[in-house]
Backbone as ProteinMPNN parsed JSONL, in Angstrom:
{"seq_chain_A": "MLRTNQSFLKHIEQLYEAQQRRENIIVKSFPAGKKLLIQNEKPSKIMLIKDGITKCFFTEENDKEYILEFLGKGEIVGEIELIRNIPCICSVEAITEVTVYAISVPYFHDLLKSDFEMNKLLLNAFAERIVNTASRASYQQLYTTEYSLSKLLQLQSGQELDISKEDMAAYLGITIRSLNRAMKEVRGSI", "coords_chain_A": {"N_chain_A": [[3.624, -6.029, -7.683], [0.958, -5.835, -6.661], [0.73, -5.86, -3.349], [0.316, -8.158, -0.721], [-0.417, -9.669, 2.495], [-1.028, -12.36, 3.994], [-0.427, -13.698, 6.411], [-0.041, -11.661, 8.302], [-2.569, -10.507, 8.262], [-4.139, -12.637, 9.258], [-3.115, -12.802, 11.881], [-3.822, -10.291, 13.006], [-6.595, -10.472, 12.747], [-7.086, -12.488, 14.62], [-6.268, -11.165, 16.976], [-8.175, -9.137, 16.98], [-10.591, -10.568, 17.325], [-10.11, -11.656, 19.86], [-9.914, -9.528, 21.614], [-10.644, -7.78, 24.634], [-11.593, -5.219, 25.22], [-13.388, -3.459, 22.961], [-12.33, -1.245, 21.691], [-9.669, -1.169, 21.081], [-8.924, -2.343, 18.654], [-10.607, -1.557, 15.798], [-13.041, -1.98, 13.168], [-13.012, -0.349, 10.136], [-14.312, 1.455, 7.346], [-13.547, 2.659, 4.038], [-14.46, 4.618, 1.27], [-13.813, 4.257, -2.297], [-11.25, 6.401, -3.438], [-10.955, 7.843, -1.095], [-8.643, 9.021, 1.333], [-6.599, 7.142, 3.45], [-4.324, 7.637, 4.904], [-2.469, 10.671, 5.114], [0.088, 12.334, 3.508], [2.642, 13.938, 5.322], [1.018, 14.452, 7.505], [0.132, 13.634, 10.887], [-0.388, 10.278, 11.779], [-3.372, 8.845, 13.156], [-4.06, 6.322, 13.799], [-2.915, 2.943, 13.385], [-3.195, 1.02, 10.507], [-4.424, -1.994, 9.157], [-4.985, -3.579, 6.2], [-7.986, -5.073, 5.599], [-9.695, -5.747, 3.542], [-9.882, -4.972, 0.055], [-8.207, -2.555, -2.148], [-5.442, -0.373, -2.137], [-3.526, 2.583, -2.998], [-0.196, 3.511, -2.443], [1.572, 6.415, -2.123], [3.909, 9.078, -2.937], [3.74, 12.623, -2.902], [5.378, 14.874, -4.747], [7.385, 17.921, -4.53], [6.733, 19.354, -6.799], [4.117, 18.756, -7.13], [3.653, 16.355, -8.431], [2.737, 12.942, -8.463], [4.13, 9.905, -7.198], [3.739, 6.585, -7.34], [4.367, 4.178, -4.997], [3.593, 1.548, -4.297], [0.899, -0.802, -4.799], [-1.378, -1.739, -2.446], [-2.826, -4.485, -0.744], [-4.892, -6.945, 0.879], [-3.957, -7.547, 4.229], [-1.76, -5.872, 4.349], [0.076, -3.489, 6.186], [-0.212, -0.121, 7.333], [1.065, 3.054, 8.351], [2.558, 2.29, 10.507], [5.373, 2.656, 10.531], [5.627, 5.395, 10.826], [4.51, 5.767, 13.379], [6.223, 4.218, 14.962], [8.603, 5.62, 14.595], [7.772, 8.095, 15.366], [6.946, 10.228, 13.604], [5.553, 12.421, 11.042], [3.303, 11.252, 8.424], [4.99, 9.633, 5.823], [4.155, 9.204, 3.304], [1.165, 9.196, 1.27], [-1.808, 7.221, 1.546], [-4.283, 5.876, -0.363], [-7.608, 4.788, -0.994], [-8.337, 2.657, -3.653], [-10.26, 0.877, -4.449], [-13.322, 0.122, -2.703], [-12.417, 0.007, 0.663], [-11.729, -1.894, 3.548], [-10.527, -1.754, 6.826], [-8.56, -2.904, 9.635], [-8.35, -0.874, 12.262], [-5.959, 0.125, 14.437], [-5.468, 1.22, 17.714], [-3.174, 3.736, 18.874], [-1.968, 3.548, 21.556], [-2.477, 0.8, 22.085], [-1.112, -0.422, 19.986], [1.525, 0.268, 20.686], [1.691, -1.197, 23.073], [1.485, -3.789, 22.002], [3.876, -3.881, 20.557], [5.669, -4.124, 22.642], [4.93, -6.516, 23.836], [4.009, -8.587, 22.111], [5.408, -11.046, 20.545], [5.014, -12.43, 18.12], [3.76, -10.492, 16.494], [5.829, -8.635, 16.277], [7.667, -10.164, 14.851], [6.222, -10.48, 12.465], [6.12, -7.794, 11.657], [8.876, -7.255, 11.229], [9.332, -9.026, 9.102], [7.622, -7.849, 7.218], [8.878, -5.363, 6.852], [11.353, -6.221, 5.807], [10.456, -7.435, 3.456], [9.503, -5.182, 2.095], [11.902, -3.812, 1.607], [13.226, -5.63, -0.09], [11.358, -5.676, -2.213], [11.436, -2.99, -3.067], [14.111, -2.755, -3.928], [14.162, -4.72, -5.964], [12.229, -3.712, -7.669], [13.405, -1.297, -8.469], [15.638, -2.249, -9.907], [14.302, -3.695, -11.838], [12.943, -1.671, -13.232], [15.101, -0.473, -14.404], [16.159, -2.457, -16.038], [14.176, -3.443, -17.759], [11.93, -2.586, -20.44], [9.712, 0.239, -20.624], [7.354, -0.478, -21.833], [7.2, -3.216, -21.28], [6.936, -3.181, -18.471], [4.535, -1.777, -18.33], [2.831, -3.638, -19.562], [2.763, -5.62, -17.593], [1.523, -4.184, -15.539], [-0.955, -3.721, -16.712], [-1.846, -6.346, -16.824], [-2.174, -6.834, -14.08], [-4.228, -5.009, -13.559], [-6.299, -6.101, -15.122], [-6.497, -8.717, -14.033], [-7.273, -8.215, -11.388], [-9.561, -6.885, -11.797], [-9.569, -4.076, -11.808], [-9.866, -0.507, -12.108], [-7.571, 1.344, -13.134], [-6.447, 4.562, -13.333], [-5.072, 6.528, -16.068], [-3.363, 8.451, -15.092], [-2.564, 7.337, -12.638], [-1.316, 5.028, -13.577], [0.848, 6.128, -14.984], [2.092, 7.433, -12.839], [2.85, 5.264, -11.28], [4.654, 3.974, -12.959], [6.515, 5.923, -13.186], [6.621, 7.831, -15.231], [5.673, 10.248, -17.785], [2.316, 11.215, -18.78], [2.2, 11.462, -21.524], [4.351, 9.828, -22.349], [3.329, 7.449, -21.381], [1.061, 7.118, -23.031], [2.341, 6.695, -25.505], [3.665, 4.299, -24.916], [1.454, 2.654, -24.415], [0.338, 2.535, -26.946], [2.333, 1.084, -28.244], [2.24, -1.343, -26.784], [-0.38, -2.225, -27.262], [-0.203, -2.494, -30.014], [1.422, -4.688, -30.246], [-0.079, -6.792, -29.487]], "CA_chain_A": [[2.738, -4.938, -8.058], [-0.059, -5.759, -5.614], [1.303, -6.486, -2.162], [-0.611, -8.702, 0.273], [0.278, -10.355, 3.585], [-2.06, -13.167, 4.648], [-0.018, -14.025, 7.78], [-0.315, -10.493, 9.148], [-4.026, -10.404, 8.325], [-4.627, -13.68, 10.162], [-2.732, -12.46, 13.253], [-4.642, -9.158, 13.467], [-7.956, -10.992, 12.908], [-7.106, -13.19, 15.906], [-6.231, -10.142, 18.033], [-9.467, -8.451, 16.947], [-11.592, -11.454, 17.925], [-9.784, -11.949, 21.258], [-9.816, -8.336, 22.46], [-11.642, -7.582, 25.685], [-12.177, -3.895, 24.974], [-13.567, -3.359, 21.506], [-11.826, 0.006, 21.126], [-8.255, -1.309, 20.727], [-8.929, -2.575, 17.203], [-11.951, -1.397, 15.243], [-13.143, -2.147, 11.721], [-13.374, 0.932, 9.541], [-14.398, 1.375, 5.883], [-13.23, 3.85, 3.254], [-14.882, 4.487, -0.127], [-12.774, 4.511, -3.298], [-10.882, 7.811, -3.537], [-10.723, 8.409, 0.241], [-7.293, 8.796, 1.843], [-6.459, 6.514, 4.765], [-3.24, 8.412, 5.497], [-2.124, 11.828, 4.293], [1.498, 12.699, 3.597], [3.016, 15.05, 6.214], [0.125, 14.562, 8.66], [0.388, 12.604, 11.895], [-1.445, 9.255, 11.759], [-4.067, 8.672, 14.436], [-4.186, 4.875, 13.993], [-2.213, 2.055, 12.468], [-4.251, 0.291, 9.812], [-4.1, -3.2, 8.405], [-6.048, -3.725, 5.201], [-8.778, -6.309, 5.701], [-10.227, -6.027, 2.217], [-9.796, -3.851, -0.872], [-6.899, -2.21, -2.704], [-5.038, 1.018, -1.973], [-2.248, 2.972, -3.588], [0.694, 4.195, -1.517], [2.28, 7.317, -3.03], [4.498, 10.361, -2.533], [3.477, 13.782, -3.733], [6.622, 15.631, -4.771], [7.241, 19.375, -4.407], [6.113, 19.862, -8.024], [2.758, 18.208, -7.104], [3.544, 15.096, -9.161], [2.666, 11.758, -7.6], [4.889, 8.709, -7.549], [3.136, 5.469, -6.614], [5.347, 3.189, -4.546], [3.016, 0.205, -4.337], [-0.521, -1.035, -4.607], [-1.442, -2.562, -1.24], [-4.069, -5.217, -0.565], [-5.176, -7.635, 2.137], [-2.878, -7.88, 5.151], [-0.688, -4.879, 4.373], [-0.039, -2.554, 7.295], [0.193, 1.25, 7.014], [1.129, 3.97, 9.484], [3.379, 1.744, 11.59], [6.711, 3.271, 10.526], [5.48, 6.741, 11.37], [4.296, 5.694, 14.828], [7.449, 3.711, 15.582], [9.605, 6.693, 14.556], [7.13, 9.318, 15.845], [7.071, 11.225, 12.541], [4.36, 12.51, 10.19], [3.23, 10.262, 7.34], [5.973, 9.868, 4.767], [3.445, 9.129, 2.035], [-0.29, 9.081, 1.387], [-2.405, 5.936, 1.167], [-5.637, 6.18, -0.829], [-8.405, 3.641, -1.444], [-8.652, 2.57, -5.086], [-11.565, 0.239, -4.382], [-13.795, 0.247, -1.319], [-11.418, -0.627, 1.527], [-12.035, -2.107, 4.96], [-9.273, -1.92, 7.569], [-8.512, -3.008, 11.085], [-7.681, 0.326, 12.76], [-5.384, -0.206, 15.738], [-5.162, 2.431, 18.473], [-1.743, 3.969, 19.111], [-1.493, 2.916, 22.798], [-2.522, -0.658, 21.961], [-0.006, -0.79, 19.104], [2.75, 0.342, 21.493], [1.665, -2.366, 23.971], [1.794, -4.969, 21.191], [5.306, -3.863, 20.258], [6.392, -4.56, 23.849], [4.529, -7.814, 24.38], [3.568, -9.582, 21.133], [6.552, -11.509, 19.766], [4.566, -12.789, 16.778], [3.553, -9.274, 15.725], [7.157, -8.086, 15.973], [8.21, -10.996, 13.774], [5.489, -10.117, 11.248], [6.58, -6.456, 11.262], [10.224, -7.391, 10.658], [9.173, -9.645, 7.784], [7.02, -6.852, 6.325], [9.927, -4.392, 6.525], [12.309, -6.895, 4.923], [9.779, -7.603, 2.166], [9.488, -3.87, 1.432], [13.257, -3.525, 1.123], [13.447, -6.499, -1.248], [10.493, -5.214, -3.304], [11.939, -1.71, -3.554], [15.339, -3.019, -4.678], [13.869, -5.449, -7.196], [11.492, -2.82, -8.574], [14.378, -0.362, -9.035], [16.414, -2.94, -10.938], [13.335, -4.052, -12.871], [12.695, -0.49, -14.056], [16.316, -0.195, -15.167], [16.483, -3.533, -16.963], [13.098, -3.74, -18.695], [11.349, -1.423, -21.099], [8.461, 0.778, -20.092], [6.266, -1.264, -22.412], [7.119, -4.473, -20.539], [6.371, -2.85, -17.157], [3.14, -1.429, -18.569], [2.056, -4.86, -19.819], [2.571, -6.25, -16.278], [0.53, -3.378, -14.837], [-2.248, -3.997, -17.354], [-2.25, -7.68, -16.377], [-2.681, -6.651, -12.719], [-5.525, -4.338, -13.67], [-7.263, -7.066, -15.647], [-6.649, -9.823, -13.085], [-7.956, -7.744, -10.178], [-10.729, -6.143, -12.261], [-9.384, -2.709, -11.326], [-9.876, 0.575, -13.073], [-6.448, 2.213, -12.773], [-6.433, 5.709, -14.24], [-3.814, 6.766, -16.779], [-2.502, 9.218, -14.193], [-1.979, 6.397, -11.68], [-0.377, 4.166, -14.293], [2.057, 6.922, -15.233], [2.733, 7.676, -11.54], [3.468, 4.011, -10.847], [5.782, 3.69, -13.837], [7.472, 7.029, -13.094], [6.716, 8.454, -16.556], [4.625, 11.226, -18.074], [1.121, 10.701, -19.483], [2.566, 11.383, -22.945], [5.144, 8.598, -22.505], [2.409, 6.329, -21.163], [0.258, 6.952, -24.245], [3.201, 6.062, -26.518], [3.885, 2.903, -24.499], [0.187, 1.925, -24.607], [0.221, 2.299, -28.389], [3.269, -0.009, -28.545], [1.746, -2.581, -26.172], [-1.584, -2.647, -27.991], [0.235, -2.874, -31.355], [2.105, -5.974, -30.22], [-1.031, -7.839, -29.062]], "C_chain_A": [[1.605, -4.755, -7.053], [0.465, -6.549, -4.43], [0.189, -6.935, -1.222], [0.21, -9.417, 1.347], [-0.763, -11.127, 4.407], [-1.708, -13.499, 6.095], [-0.338, -12.879, 8.737], [-1.821, -10.326, 9.327], [-4.593, -11.403, 9.323], [-4.323, -13.321, 11.621], [-3.605, -11.323, 13.808], [-6.098, -9.592, 13.625], [-8.102, -11.704, 14.248], [-7.093, -12.201, 17.072], [-7.577, -9.414, 18.129], [-10.532, -9.283, 17.646], [-11.361, -11.656, 19.423], [-9.812, -10.729, 22.177], [-10.981, -8.223, 23.439], [-12.388, -6.261, 25.462], [-12.233, -3.682, 23.471], [-13.076, -2.039, 20.912], [-10.35, -0.084, 20.736], [-8.065, -1.527, 19.231], [-10.373, -2.456, 16.739], [-11.899, -1.647, 13.731], [-13.695, -0.842, 11.156], [-13.377, 0.777, 8.022], [-14.123, 2.719, 5.238], [-13.732, 3.644, 1.828], [-13.693, 4.719, -1.063], [-12.531, 6.01, -3.393], [-10.587, 8.472, -2.205], [-9.306, 8.068, 0.699], [-7.348, 8.207, 3.248], [-5.409, 7.245, 5.574], [-2.89, 9.541, 4.544], [-0.681, 12.227, 4.574], [1.668, 13.967, 4.432], [2.049, 15.289, 7.364], [0.407, 13.406, 9.615], [-0.743, 11.561, 11.852], [-2.08, 9.105, 13.139], [-4.238, 7.201, 14.789], [-3.231, 4.171, 13.041], [-3.315, 1.247, 11.805], [-3.689, -0.907, 9.077], [-5.279, -3.453, 7.477], [-6.694, -5.103, 5.324], [-9.272, -6.729, 4.329], [-10.115, -4.777, 1.358], [-8.365, -3.578, -1.295], [-6.659, -0.71, -2.558], [-3.804, 1.295, -2.824], [-1.486, 3.776, -2.538], [1.583, 5.083, -2.369], [2.85, 8.54, -2.325], [3.949, 11.437, -3.439], [4.719, 14.652, -3.62], [6.335, 17.134, -4.7], [6.588, 19.994, -5.636], [4.685, 19.346, -8.209], [2.569, 16.957, -7.957], [3.55, 13.954, -8.153], [3.585, 10.677, -8.13], [4.337, 7.576, -6.696], [4.216, 4.438, -6.292], [4.82, 1.777, -4.748], [1.498, 0.286, -4.349], [-0.601, -2.048, -3.469], [-2.817, -3.198, -1.101], [-4.136, -5.866, 0.798], [-3.911, -7.927, 2.939], [-1.731, -6.894, 5.185], [-0.963, -3.845, 5.457], [0.465, -1.177, 6.859], [0.147, 2.109, 8.279], [2.051, 3.518, 10.597], [4.761, 2.381, 11.657], [6.644, 4.647, 11.186], [5.295, 6.709, 12.887], [5.523, 5.152, 15.563], [8.488, 4.833, 15.666], [9.075, 8.028, 15.069], [7.333, 10.485, 14.868], [5.744, 11.327, 11.792], [4.421, 11.473, 9.068], [4.209, 10.617, 6.228], [5.35, 9.767, 3.379], [1.94, 9.099, 2.315], [-0.706, 7.678, 0.98], [-3.869, 6.233, 0.856], [-6.33, 4.914, -1.319], [-8.637, 3.739, -2.95], [-10.015, 1.912, -5.252], [-12.12, 0.556, -2.989], [-12.85, -0.578, -0.449], [-11.956, -0.729, 2.946], [-10.715, -2.383, 5.665], [-9.562, -2.289, 9.012], [-7.709, -1.791, 11.535], [-7.264, 0.076, 14.198], [-5.024, 1.079, 16.458], [-3.667, 2.524, 18.756], [-1.28, 3.329, 20.422], [-1.463, 1.388, 22.715], [-1.385, -1.152, 21.066], [1.317, -0.773, 19.869], [2.824, -0.83, 22.472], [2.02, -3.643, 23.216], [3.281, -5.04, 20.851], [6.132, -4.388, 21.43], [6.104, -6.009, 24.209], [4.232, -8.921, 23.366], [4.724, -9.956, 20.202], [6.16, -11.811, 18.324], [4.356, -11.545, 15.918], [4.889, -8.632, 15.352], [7.815, -8.859, 14.839], [7.54, -10.657, 12.445], [5.903, -8.737, 10.737], [7.96, -6.526, 10.614], [10.161, -8.014, 9.266], [8.583, -8.659, 6.778], [8.061, -5.806, 5.907], [10.936, -4.993, 5.549], [11.716, -7.059, 3.525], [9.752, -6.286, 1.395], [10.853, -3.521, 0.864], [13.551, -4.341, -0.132], [12.631, -6.008, -2.441], [10.988, -3.911, -3.907], [13.188, -1.917, -4.404], [15.032, -3.718, -6.0], [13.095, -4.568, -8.178], [12.44, -1.823, -9.229], [15.182, -1.03, -10.144], [15.522, -3.305, -12.124], [13.108, -2.871, -13.813], [13.92, -0.111, -14.891], [16.532, -1.211, -16.283], [15.422, -3.794, -18.032], [12.533, -2.45, -19.279], [10.081, -0.977, -20.385], [7.29, -0.055, -20.588], [6.089, -2.585, -21.667], [6.492, -4.234, -19.164], [4.897, -2.505, -17.277], [2.303, -2.676, -18.802], [1.795, -5.611, -18.51], [1.494, -5.5, -15.481], [-0.868, -3.607, -15.412], [-2.768, -5.384, -16.988], [-2.826, -7.612, -14.957], [-4.077, -6.047, -12.768], [-6.598, -5.305, -14.133], [-7.547, -8.176, -14.635], [-7.412, -9.444, -11.832], [-9.25, -7.004, -10.506], [-10.727, -4.73, -11.685], [-9.543, -1.724, -12.465], [-8.784, 1.551, -12.625], [-6.387, 3.331, -13.804], [-5.081, 5.821, -14.944], [-2.835, 7.532, -15.892], [-1.808, 8.301, -13.195], [-0.997, 5.448, -12.359], [0.949, 4.891, -14.523], [2.82, 7.156, -13.923], [3.419, 6.419, -11.02], [4.719, 3.715, -11.665], [6.848, 4.786, -13.797], [7.704, 7.719, -14.428], [5.603, 9.486, -16.711], [3.446, 10.54, -18.756], [1.446, 10.525, -20.971], [3.374, 10.104, -23.216], [4.275, 7.368, -22.315], [1.583, 6.071, -22.411], [1.066, 6.292, -25.355], [3.411, 4.587, -26.191], [2.619, 2.074, -24.699], [-0.026, 1.6, -26.084], [1.117, 1.124, -28.799], [2.739, -1.349, -28.019], [0.539, -3.089, -26.941], [-1.235, -3.093, -29.407], [0.891, -4.247, -31.399], [1.179, -7.111, -29.811], [-1.728, -8.435, -30.25]], "O_chain_A": [[1.324, -3.63, -6.639], [0.624, -7.767, -4.506], [-0.757, -6.192, -0.961], [1.382, -9.731, 1.138], [-1.306, -10.613, 5.385], [-2.605, -13.576, 6.935], [-0.841, -13.098, 9.839], [-2.289, -10.035, 10.428], [-5.438, -11.047, 10.144], [-5.168, -13.51, 12.497], [-4.069, -11.391, 14.946], [-6.775, -9.131, 14.544], [-9.113, -11.548, 14.933], [-7.825, -12.379, 18.046], [-8.054, -9.115, 19.223], [-11.29, -8.765, 18.466], [-12.321, -11.812, 20.177], [-9.742, -10.879, 23.397], [-12.129, -8.526, 23.117], [-13.616, -6.194, 25.507], [-11.204, -3.727, 22.796], [-13.369, -1.739, 19.755], [-9.829, 0.843, 20.116], [-7.156, -0.964, 18.621], [-11.252, -3.166, 17.227], [-10.844, -1.538, 13.106], [-14.698, -0.309, 11.63], [-12.548, 0.054, 7.468], [-14.418, 3.773, 5.802], [-13.461, 2.603, 1.229], [-12.688, 5.308, -0.664], [-13.475, 6.799, -3.426], [-10.02, 9.564, -2.18], [-8.827, 6.956, 0.476], [-8.054, 8.713, 4.12], [-5.569, 7.453, 6.777], [-2.996, 9.398, 3.326], [-0.285, 12.429, 5.721], [0.931, 14.939, 4.267], [2.233, 16.235, 8.129], [0.863, 12.34, 9.203], [-1.92, 11.922, 11.886], [-1.404, 9.225, 14.161], [-4.525, 6.863, 15.937], [-2.802, 4.731, 12.032], [-4.266, 0.833, 12.468], [-2.626, -0.843, 8.46], [-6.426, -3.532, 7.918], [-6.046, -6.139, 5.174], [-9.269, -7.913, 3.99], [-10.236, -3.658, 1.858], [-7.432, -4.26, -0.872], [-7.542, 0.109, -2.818], [-3.132, 0.381, -3.301], [-2.06, 4.61, -1.838], [2.284, 4.584, -3.249], [2.361, 8.976, -1.283], [3.715, 11.192, -4.623], [5.071, 15.111, -2.534], [5.184, 17.56, -4.798], [5.955, 21.046, -5.535], [4.106, 19.471, -9.288], [1.435, 16.538, -8.186], [4.255, 13.985, -7.144], [3.795, 10.546, -9.336], [4.453, 7.602, -5.471], [4.881, 3.904, -7.18], [5.508, 0.917, -5.297], [0.9, 1.292, -3.966], [0.038, -3.099, -3.525], [-3.84, -2.547, -1.31], [-3.516, -5.4, 1.754], [-2.935, -8.47, 2.422], [-0.807, -7.062, 5.981], [-2.093, -3.385, 5.622], [1.439, -1.071, 6.115], [-0.697, 1.913, 9.154], [2.306, 4.273, 11.536], [5.269, 2.621, 12.753], [7.498, 5.006, 11.996], [5.865, 7.536, 13.598], [5.822, 5.591, 16.673], [9.17, 4.98, 16.68], [9.835, 8.989, 15.197], [7.814, 11.558, 15.234], [4.906, 10.431, 11.888], [5.474, 10.893, 8.803], [4.25, 11.753, 5.755], [5.949, 10.197, 2.393], [1.513, 8.989, 3.464], [-0.042, 7.028, 0.172], [-4.6, 6.767, 1.69], [-5.717, 4.073, -1.976], [-9.075, 4.772, -3.456], [-10.823, 2.329, -6.082], [-11.441, 1.198, -2.187], [-12.522, -1.717, -0.78], [-12.552, 0.209, 3.475], [-9.886, -3.148, 5.173], [-10.643, -2.029, 9.541], [-6.521, -1.683, 11.227], [-8.102, -0.155, 15.07], [-4.352, 1.94, 15.891], [-2.983, 1.507, 18.862], [-0.275, 2.619, 20.411], [-0.534, 0.756, 23.216], [-0.767, -2.177, 21.351], [2.134, -1.683, 19.725], [3.898, -1.396, 22.681], [2.764, -4.481, 23.723], [3.876, -6.118, 20.854], [7.17, -5.019, 21.233], [6.942, -6.669, 24.824], [4.208, -10.093, 23.74], [4.984, -9.278, 19.208], [6.903, -11.478, 17.401], [4.729, -11.535, 14.745], [5.055, -8.142, 14.234], [8.45, -8.267, 13.966], [8.21, -10.557, 11.417], [6.024, -8.529, 9.529], [8.186, -5.922, 9.565], [10.863, -7.575, 8.355], [8.995, -8.633, 5.619], [8.116, -5.414, 4.741], [11.328, -4.346, 4.578], [12.403, -6.844, 2.527], [9.954, -6.273, 0.18], [10.949, -2.99, -0.242], [14.061, -3.812, -1.119], [13.148, -5.93, -3.555], [10.964, -3.742, -5.127], [13.315, -1.326, -5.477], [15.579, -3.35, -7.04], [13.291, -4.672, -9.389], [12.3, -1.53, -10.417], [15.384, -0.44, -11.205], [15.949, -3.23, -13.276], [13.081, -3.036, -15.033], [13.791, 0.497, -15.954], [17.033, -0.865, -17.353], [15.741, -4.314, -19.101], [12.646, -1.375, -18.69], [9.467, -1.739, -19.638], [6.343, -0.307, -19.845], [4.962, -3.028, -21.445], [5.621, -4.992, -18.738], [4.094, -2.894, -16.428], [1.184, -2.771, -18.298], [0.718, -6.18, -18.333], [0.656, -6.121, -14.827], [-1.846, -3.677, -14.669], [-3.975, -5.584, -16.856], [-3.836, -8.25, -14.661], [-4.994, -6.521, -12.096], [-7.699, -5.319, -13.582], [-8.703, -8.531, -14.407], [-8.127, -10.274, -11.27], [-9.955, -6.55, -9.605], [-11.729, -4.253, -11.152], [-9.374, -2.067, -13.636], [-9.037, 2.465, -11.841], [-6.287, 3.075, -15.004], [-4.078, 5.28, -14.479], [-1.629, 7.293, -15.934], [-0.616, 8.454, -12.929], [0.036, 5.102, -11.785], [2.024, 4.341, -14.287], [4.049, 7.086, -13.898], [4.467, 6.509, -10.382], [5.726, 3.258, -11.124], [7.951, 4.603, -14.311], [8.818, 8.143, -14.736], [4.707, 9.581, -15.873], [3.569, 9.418, -19.247], [1.016, 9.555, -21.596], [3.116, 9.39, -24.185], [4.456, 6.362, -23.0], [1.42, 4.919, -22.812], [0.552, 5.432, -26.07], [3.345, 3.731, -27.073], [2.698, 0.916, -25.11], [-0.511, 0.521, -26.427], [0.717, 0.278, -29.598], [2.784, -2.36, -28.72], [0.456, -4.28, -27.238], [-1.895, -3.977, -29.953], [0.919, -4.897, -32.444], [1.595, -8.269, -29.787], [-2.562, -9.327, -30.093]]}, "name": "protein", "num_of_chains": 1, "seq": "MLRTNQSFLKHIEQLYEAQQRRENIIVKSFPAGKKLLIQNEKPSKIMLIKDGITKCFFTEENDKEYILEFLGKGEIVGEIELIRNIPCICSVEAITEVTVYAISVPYFHDLLKSDFEMNKLLLNAFAERIVNTASRASYQQLYTTEYSLSKLLQLQSGQELDISKEDMAAYLGITIRSLNRAMKEVRGSI"}
């Protein structure tokens, strides 16, 4: 539910500290509600979350959102788009105040050519996303909405987050009405 990657964070922190020119990787902050990346727009930087929590989501043609993941420390965004030279396939928005390491495009391309460790971390991140997507799809098929909602509520409580009903419904892939029914069931069973 909340994805983090401490190994990637540690590697980028080391690159940040070791850089000669302080423009290759900069630290940038975003208030809650601000978009780091916007679907269908070209990213200007690759970002690795240093601190805070974001939501990664698609906006469908009917203007409904579907939240893929909640991303935290060490998660990288914008890299697929720059590797494939395409616009952003989804939006990433700060849920809490978020601080990122923003990596310039030319420096990222240089790292892809020269930094074996970063390439290994990227491959692991891609593999992790595939596994998470597959397991989430099966999870949503095998478990009730109420069970998935209870897990989401545990995340919200454990991280002291304020996840809106709209975001909960978008993450679970249900309507607000269905969410309200599921919340009634979950609260009734506590």
